[in-house]
C-alpha positions in Angstrom: 142.1 71.3 78.7 141.6 67.8 77.3 140.9 65.0 79.7 138.4 62.1 80.0 135.8 62.8 82.7 135.5 59.8 85.0 132.6 61.4 86.7 130.4 64.5 86.2 130.6 67.0 89.1 127.7 69.4 89.6 128.8 72.8 90.9 126.5 74.5 93.4 126.6 77.3 95.9 128.1 76.4 99.3 125.1 75.7 101.4 124.3 74.3 104.9 124.5 70.7 103.7 128.0 71.2 102.3 128.9 73.1 105.5 127.9 70.1 107.7 129.8 67.7 105.5 132.9 70.0 105.6 132.8 69.7 109.4 133.3 66.0 109.1 135.9 66.3 106.2 138.0 68.9 107.8 138.2 66.9 111.0 139.7 63.9 109.2 143.4 63.9 110.2 144.7 63.3 106.7 142.5 65.9 105.0 143.1 68.4 107.8 146.9 68.0 107.3 146.8 68.2 103.5 144.7 71.4 103.6 146.6 72.9 106.5 143.3 73.5 108.4 143.8 74.9 111.9 141.7 73.6 114.8 138.2 75.0 114.8 134.9 74.4 116.6 131.4 74.3 115.2 130.5 77.7 116.7 133.4 79.4 114.8 132.5 77.5 111.7 128.9 78.8 111.9 130.1 82.4 112.4 132.4 82.0 109.3 129.5 80.6 107.3 127.2 83.5 108.3 129.9 86.0 107.4 130.0 84.7 103.8 126.7 86.5 103.1 128.4 89.9 103.2 132.0 89.1 102.1 133.3 90.0 98.7 136.8 88.4 99.2 135.4 84.8 99.0 133.9 82.8 96.1 132.9 79.4 97.5 131.3 76.5 95.8 130.5 72.9 96.6 131.0 70.0 94.2 128.2 67.5 94.2 128.0 64.0 92.8 125.1 61.5 92.8 122.9 64.0 94.8 125.4 64.6 97.6 128.2 67.1 98.4 131.6 65.6 97.8 133.9 68.7 97.7 134.4 72.3 98.6 136.5 74.7 96.5 136.8 78.3 95.5 138.8 81.5 95.9 139.7 83.4 99.1 141.6 86.6 99.7 140.2 88.0 96.4 141.5 91.4 95.4 141.1 93.4 92.2 144.0 91.4 90.7 144.3 88.0 92.2 142.9 85.4 94.6 144.0 82.3 96.4 142.7 78.9 95.1 141.7 76.4 97.7 139.7 73.2 97.7 139.4 69.6 98.8 137.5 66.5 97.9 136.0 65.2 101.1 135.0 61.9 99.8 138.3 60.1 99.6 137.0 57.3 97.3 136.6 60.0 94.7 140.2 61.2 94.8 141.8 60.8 91.3 138.4 60.6 89.5 138.8 64.0 87.7 136.6 66.0 90.2 139.6 68.2 91.1 140.3 69.0 87.4 136.7 70.0 86.9 136.7 72.2 90.0 140.0 73.9 89.0 138.6 74.7 85.6 135.5 76.2 87.2 137.7 78.4 89.4 139.9 79.6 86.5 136.8 80.4 84.5 135.4 82.4 87.4 138.7 84.3 87.9 138.8 85.2 84.2 135.2 86.4 84.3 136.3 88.7 87.2 139.2 89.9 85.1 141.7 88.8 87.7 145.4 88.9 86.5 146.5 85.8 88.4 145.6 83.0 90.8 147.8 81.5 93.5 147.8 78.4 95.6 149.7 77.8 98.8 150.3 74.1 99.3 152.4 71.7 101.3 155.5 70.6 99.4 154.5 67.0 100.2 151.0 67.4 98.7 151.8 65.9 95.3 148.2 65.8 94.1 147.8 69.5 94.5 151.2 70.2 93.0 150.4 68.0 89.9 146.9 69.6 89.5 148.2 73.1 89.7 151.1 72.3 87.3 148.7 70.7 84.9 146.9 74.1 84.6 150.0 76.1 84.2 150.7 77.2 87.7 154.4 77.7 88.4 156.3 77.7 91.7 156.9 81.3 92.6 158.4 81.0 96.1 158.9 79.0 99.2 156.5 80.3 101.9 157.8 78.2 104.8 160.1 75.2 105.0 157.0 73.0 104.3 155.0 75.1 101.9 155.3 76.7 98.4 153.3 79.3 96.6 152.3 78.5 93.0 150.9 81.1 90.6 149.0 81.1 87.3 149.1 84.4 85.4 146.5 85.1 82.7 
C-alpha cells in the first residue's frame, strides 16, 4: 500500500514498559470507549500479561516512537484460519500520523506468514478511524454484531 509515512514506528515485543503505559492508556475514558475495554484492575492485567508467555492464541506487539511505547496492537483469538485484529495508539497526539497504517500492515504480514485465511475486526459503528483504516486495507463489513458494533473481515 502506498502512503507517505509521517513518522517511522518501531515494532517491538509487548514488554513491561508497554504494559505499564497500556494501564494509563486503557483508563483514558475516550480510548477505553473506542476500544470497548471493560473495567480491569492492575492485578488482573498482570495475570493476563503473565499468561502471554504460554498462549498461542495471541500475537501482541508494541509500537515505539522516539524511544518510547506509543501503541499496542496485534491479533487475538488466533485459530488455524483467522484471528481478530486489535490495537490502539495510546499517545493521542500521534493519531492520524500513519502509525495505525504501519501497524495494520505489520499485522497483515504476520497473518500471511502464519497462512491464515482471513482477519476480522470488531469495532464500534461510531469509530470512524478504525472503519476507515480497515476499509483502506480491504476489510469489508460482514455483519452487525450488536446495535453498536460491526464485524469487518479481510480475506486473503
